[in-house]
C-alpha positions in Angstrom: 110.3 89.7 62.5 110.2 93.5 63.1 107.5 94.4 65.7 105.7 96.7 63.2 105.3 93.8 60.8 103.7 91.5 63.4 100.0 90.8 62.7 97.7 90.0 65.7 95.1 87.3 65.4 92.0 86.6 67.5 93.6 83.4 68.7 96.0 85.2 71.2 95.1 84.3 74.8 95.2 87.9 75.9 92.6 88.8 73.3 90.4 85.9 74.3 90.5 87.0 77.9 89.9 90.6 77.1 93.3 91.8 78.3 94.0 95.4 77.1 96.8 96.5 79.4 99.4 95.5 82.0 98.8 95.7 85.7 100.9 96.0 88.9 101.1 92.3 89.3 102.5 91.7 85.8 105.1 94.5 86.2 106.2 93.2 89.6 106.4 89.6 88.3 108.5 90.8 85.4 110.9 92.5 87.8 111.2 89.4 89.9 111.9 87.2 86.9 114.6 89.6 85.6 116.1 89.7 89.1 116.2 85.9 89.2 117.8 85.7 85.7 120.7 88.0 86.7 121.1 86.4 90.1 123.5 83.6 90.9 120.5 81.3 91.7 120.3 78.2 89.5 116.7 77.3 90.4 113.7 79.6 90.9 112.4 79.2 94.5 110.7 81.4 97.0 114.1 82.3 98.5 117.2 82.0 96.3 119.5 79.3 97.4 122.7 81.2 96.5 121.5 84.9 96.6 119.2 84.5 99.6 116.8 86.9 97.7 113.3 86.5 99.1 111.5 86.6 95.7 108.0 86.2 97.1 108.4 89.0 99.6 110.0 91.2 97.0 107.1 90.5 94.6 104.6 91.7 97.1 106.7 94.8 98.0 107.1 95.8 94.4 103.4 95.2 93.8 102.5 97.3 96.8 104.7 100.2 95.6 103.1 100.1 92.2 99.6 100.0 93.6 100.3 102.9 95.9 101.6 104.9 93.0 98.5 103.9 91.0 96.1 105.1 93.8 98.0 108.4 93.9 97.9 108.6 90.1 101.6 109.6 90.0 103.3 110.6 86.8 105.8 107.8 87.5 103.1 105.1 87.3 101.6 106.6 84.2 105.0 106.5 82.4 105.8 103.0 83.7 102.4 101.6 82.5 102.7 103.4 79.2 106.2 101.9 78.8 105.0 98.3 79.4 101.8 98.7 77.5 103.6 100.2 74.5 105.8 97.1 74.3 103.3 94.4 75.2 100.4 95.8 73.1 102.1 97.6 70.3 99.7 98.1 67.3 96.8 96.3 69.0 93.6 98.1 68.4 91.6 98.8 71.5 94.6 98.4 73.8 95.7 100.9 76.4 98.8 101.4 74.3 96.7 102.4 71.2 94.4 104.7 73.3 97.1 106.5 75.3 100.3 106.3 73.4 100.5 110.0 72.5 99.9 111.1 76.1 103.2 109.7 77.3 105.2 109.6 74.0 107.8 112.2 75.3 108.4 110.2 78.4 108.7 107.0 76.4 111.2 108.7 74.1 113.3 109.5 77.2 113.0 105.8 78.4 113.9 104.6 74.9 117.0 106.9 74.9 118.0 105.4 78.3 117.5 101.9 77.0 119.6 102.6 73.9 122.4 103.9 76.2 122.2 100.7 78.3 122.5 98.6 75.1 125.7 100.4 74.2 127.3 99.4 77.6 129.8 96.6 77.5 128.2 93.3 78.2 129.3 91.0 80.9 129.8 87.3 80.1 126.8 85.2 80.8 126.8 82.7 83.7 125.1 79.3 83.6 121.8 80.7 82.3 123.3 81.3 78.9 124.8 77.9 78.4 123.6 75.7 75.6 124.4 72.4 77.2 
């Protein structure tokens, strides 16, 4: 279903909890999960058995970096939050995305352009995370 056709209901947990935007922890967690998915690790643990990535330590480092940028109110953090909010809360009335979308729309267009370029890159064959066994 296209995103613009999706209809929100009051039953969504985020709505029940009053969530209106992403935060540093969510973005850091997303980065850690993505990093795990593209790693050679077969099981998610504090330290990757194959990659030796310290996921816990990296999560806190990423979060600290985001919070530092948030305190300093950098353009980078504004654009990053707008990017995540625009995707997570697209079309939801009262969300940060609905309130601030136009402020960062030019930056988001640049990010979307980069994402489109990444999509056109040749894809590598998936490892074990893509198996259907």
